[in-house]
C-alpha positions in Angstrom: 79.9 124.7 208.6 77.3 127.4 209.0 74.7 127.4 206.2 74.3 130.6 204.2 71.0 132.5 204.2 69.1 133.0 200.9 69.4 136.7 201.6 73.2 136.5 201.6 74.3 139.1 198.9 77.2 136.8 197.7 74.8 133.9 197.2 72.3 136.1 195.4 75.0 137.2 193.0 76.1 133.6 192.4 72.5 132.5 191.6 72.0 135.4 189.2 75.2 134.5 187.3 74.0 130.8 187.0 70.6 132.0 185.8 72.1 134.3 183.1 74.4 131.6 181.9 71.4 129.2 181.6 69.3 131.7 179.7 72.1 131.9 177.0 71.4 128.3 175.9 67.6 128.6 176.0 67.1 129.9 172.4 68.8 126.9 170.8 66.9 124.5 173.0 63.7 126.3 172.3 64.4 126.2 168.6 64.7 122.5 168.7 61.3 122.3 170.3 59.6 124.0 167.3 59.7 120.9 165.1 56.2 119.8 166.2 54.6 123.2 166.6 51.1 123.5 165.1 52.3 125.7 162.2 54.2 122.8 160.8 51.2 120.4 160.9 49.7 119.3 157.6 46.8 121.6 156.4 43.4 120.1 157.2 41.3 119.6 154.1 37.6 118.9 154.9 36.3 118.5 151.3 37.5 117.6 147.9 36.0 118.6 144.5 36.9 118.0 140.8 36.9 121.3 138.9 36.0 121.0 135.3 36.7 124.0 132.9 36.0 124.1 129.2 39.3 124.0 127.3 38.4 127.0 125.1 37.1 129.1 128.0 34.0 129.4 130.0 32.8 129.0 133.6 34.1 126.1 135.7 31.9 123.5 137.4 32.8 121.8 140.6 31.8 118.2 141.4 32.0 117.0 145.0 34.1 113.9 145.4 31.7 111.2 146.7 30.6 107.8 145.6 28.9 107.9 142.2 30.2 111.4 141.1 30.0 111.7 137.3 30.7 114.3 134.7 28.8 114.4 131.4 30.6 115.3 128.2 30.1 115.1 124.5 32.5 113.1 122.3 35.2 115.3 120.8 35.0 117.7 123.8 38.0 118.9 125.7 38.2 120.1 129.3 40.7 121.0 131.9 40.6 119.0 135.2 42.1 119.7 138.5 41.3 119.0 142.2 40.4 121.7 144.7 39.7 121.4 148.4 38.4 123.4 151.3 41.0 124.0 154.1 40.2 125.3 157.6 42.2 128.5 158.2 41.6 130.6 161.4 38.3 128.9 161.8 36.9 129.5 158.3 36.9 127.6 155.0 39.5 128.6 152.4 39.8 127.1 148.9 43.0 125.4 148.0 44.3 123.7 144.8 45.2 120.2 145.9 48.4 118.6 144.6 47.3 115.4 142.9 48.4 112.9 140.3 45.7 112.5 137.6 46.0 109.7 135.0 43.8 107.6 132.8 41.8 104.9 134.6 39.1 102.6 133.1 37.8 103.2 129.6 41.0 104.6 128.2 39.8 103.9 124.7 37.4 106.8 125.1 39.6 109.6 126.5 43.1 111.0 126.3 44.7 112.6 129.4 47.6 115.0 128.9 49.5 116.9 131.6 49.2 120.7 131.4 51.4 121.8 134.3 51.1 121.7 138.0 48.3 119.3 139.0 46.1 120.2 136.0 45.4 117.9 133.0 43.6 118.2 129.7 41.0 115.5 129.2 39.9 115.0 125.5 37.1 112.7 124.7 37.4 110.6 121.6 34.8 110.2 118.8 32.4 107.3 119.4 31.7 105.2 116.3 28.2 104.1 115.5 27.1 101.2 117.7 30.1 101.5 120.0 27.9 102.3 123.0 26.1 98.9 122.6 22.6 100.4 122.7 23.3 102.6 125.7 23.1 106.4 125.5 26.7 106.9 126.4 30.1 105.3 127.1 32.1 105.7 130.3 35.7 106.4 131.1 37.5 107.4 134.3 40.4 109.5 135.5 42.1 108.2 138.6 43.4 110.7 141.1 45.9 110.3 144.0 46.5 113.2 146.5 50.3 113.7 146.5 50.6 116.8 148.8 51.0 116.7 152.5 47.5 117.3 153.8 45.4 116.2 156.8 42.6 114.6 154.7 40.3 111.7 155.2 41.6 108.4 153.8 38.6 107.9 151.5 39.5 111.2 149.8 43.2 110.4 149.2 42.5 108.3 146.1 39.6 107.8 143.9 38.2 108.2 140.4 36.2 110.8 138.4 33.8 109.1 136.0 32.9 110.6 132.7 29.7 109.7 130.8 30.5 110.5 127.1 27.6 111.0 124.7 28.0 110.6 120.9 27.3 113.7 118.8 25.3 113.6 115.6 27.7 112.2 113.0 28.1 114.3 109.9 29.2 113.0 106.6 33.0 112.9 106.4 34.5 115.7 104.4 37.0 115.1 101.6 40.5 115.5 103.0 42.4 114.2 100.0 43.3 117.7 98.8 43.7 119.4 102.2 47.4 120.1 102.5 47.2 120.8 106.2 45.5 117.4 106.8 48.1 115.6 104.8 50.9 117.2 106.7 49.2 116.5 110.0 48.8 112.8 108.9 52.5 112.6 108.3 53.4 113.9 111.7 50.8 111.6 113.5 52.0 108.5 111.6 55.6 109.4 112.5 54.8 109.7 116.2 52.9 106.5 116.3 55.8 104.7 114.6 58.4 106.2 116.9 56.6 105.8 120.2 54.5 102.6 119.7 56.4 100.9 116.9 53.3 100.6 114.8 53.4 100.5 111.0 52.9 103.6 108.8 49.3 104.8 108.4 48.3 103.4 111.8 47.6 106.8 113.4 44.0 107.2 114.3 42.0 110.1 112.7 41.4 111.7 116.1 45.2 112.0 116.5 45.5 113.6 113.1 42.6 115.9 113.9 44.3 117.1 117.1 47.4 118.1 115.2 45.3 119.6 112.4 43.4 121.8 114.8 46.2 122.7 117.2 49.4 122.5 115.2 52.5 122.3 117.3 50.7 122.1 120.6 48.5 119.3 119.2 51.6 117.3 118.1 53.1 117.7 121.6 49.9 116.4 123.2 49.6 113.5 120.9 53.3 112.5 121.6 52.7 112.6 125.4 49.6 110.5 125.2 51.3 107.9 123.0 54.2 107.8 125.4 51.8 107.2 128.3 50.2 104.4 126.3 53.6 102.9 125.6 54.5 103.1 129.3 51.3 101.4 130.4 51.7 98.6 127.9 55.3 98.0 128.8 56.6 98.7 125.3 60.0 99.7 126.6 60.5 96.7 128.8 63.8 94.8 128.2 65.7 97.8 126.7 68.6 99.6 128.3 67.9 103.3 129.3 70.8 104.4 127.0 69.1 102.6 124.1 65.8 104.3 124.8 67.4 107.8 125.1 69.5 107.3 121.9 66.4 106.1 120.0 64.4 109.2 121.0 67.4 111.5 120.2 67.5 110.1 116.7 63.7 109.8 116.0 62.2 112.7 117.9 65.1 115.2 117.7 66.6 114.2 114.4 70.2 113.7 115.7 72.6 111.2 114.1 75.0 108.7 115.6 75.1 105.6 117.7 74.1 105.7 121.4 77.7 106.1 122.4 78.4 108.9 119.9 75.3 110.8 121.0 76.4 110.4 124.7 79.8 111.9 123.8 78.3 114.7 121.8 75.7 115.8 124.3 76.6 116.4 128.0 72.9 116.1 128.8 72.6 112.6 127.5 73.1 110.9 130.8 70.9 113.5 132.5 68.1 112.2 130.3 69.0 108.6 131.1 68.6 109.4 134.8 65.3 111.3 134.0 64.0 108.1 132.4 65.2 105.9 135.3 63.7 108.2 138.0 60.5 109.4 136.2 59.6 107.0 133.4 59.2 107.0 129.7 56.3 109.5 129.3 58.2 112.2 131.3 61.3 111.7 129.2 59.2 112.0 126.0 57.5 115.1 127.3 60.9 116.7 128.0 62.0 116.0 124.4 58.9 117.2 122.6 59.1 120.5 124.5 62.5 121.1 122.8 62.9 123.3 119.7 64.7 120.5 118.0 61.5 118.4 118.0 59.6 121.3 116.4 62.3 121.8 113.8 62.8 118.2 113.0 59.1 117.6 112.3 58.7 120.9 110.6 55.7 121.8 112.8 55.9 125.5 112.2 55.0 124.9 108.6 51.5 124.2 109.8 51.1 127.8 110.9 50.9 128.9 107.3 48.3 126.3 106.3 44.6 127.2 106.8 42.2 125.2 109.0 39.0 124.0 107.3 36.4 123.8 110.1 34.6 121.0 108.4 37.8 118.9 108.1 38.6 119.7 111.7 35.3 118.2 112.9 36.1 115.5 115.5 32.9 113.5 114.8 33.6 111.5 111.7 36.5 109.3 112.8 36.4 106.1 114.8 38.9 105.4 117.5 41.6 102.8 117.8 41.1 101.0 121.1 44.0 100.9 123.5 44.2 97.1 123.9 47.5 97.2 125.8 49.2 95.0 123.2 53.0 95.0 123.4 55.3 94.5 120.5 58.5 92.6 120.9 60.9 95.2 119.5 60.4 98.9 119.1 61.5 99.8 115.5 65.0 101.2 115.4 65.9 100.3 119.0 68.8 98.2 120.1 71.7 100.6 120.0 73.2 101.6 116.7 
């Protein structure tokens, strides 16, 4: 059979039709090839810093993450802590807030760490009793960080610790709090939270916990509850109890509801959502969700604190010793076990 020339009009028309048909499938194919395009690659972070901001306002200070990085604070001081990094965008450095998990590391007896939203936490240093530093000028505590976002970042920057050197302030004589109605009310709330979340006896709340509620009212009670829940989670206080028992206990004690675990589950469609929240995220996240509720505020009458004046001398954070977090675990949280 005679071969056809490439200049044959019929052959040219056939090749054109095949080419047009092939082009019709190219977009879908090309789309599947975009999975590994550079725009989808993790953002490159070349440096990491701890940003420290005074809680009550003021300029921030950045501390480059490297071996031996330390932050100096006074006891009773509060700061906000978050991690920031430098990303390379179009050949220049751009600041980014880095998604991280921040939690108490070593020296937990000297600091409280409370989540504030996003990747920021509030770090509150605790009062240092006389002689607690053992002759040294300061005590030390650490906040551990883990980078949780999807970044192209050096391995030695993905986890680490920020060390705080905490210096005791000049201790003033303790003011008389026996007649201060706001202090007495704050003491009741703190004792209640310690009993509910740590199963400790009445009057075991530390003065620094009472002071936080005294100074900050509703927000202070929320922070104290979250920190106590974190302490309970670290010490394993909830180990051995069913999730429904834990949720029922917190419904009754934090929110003031009545009924057995089964009755509460029937009354509230969100009961098992909270059970799953505990199973997926842990005790401290469950507690944080509950203390954010208006029921918590009403049950503990926290709005009553708004009408009671703050005595700045009573609010001083310097006169009260701390209760060390020794990690002790009690055998049975009070009121638990399913009623």
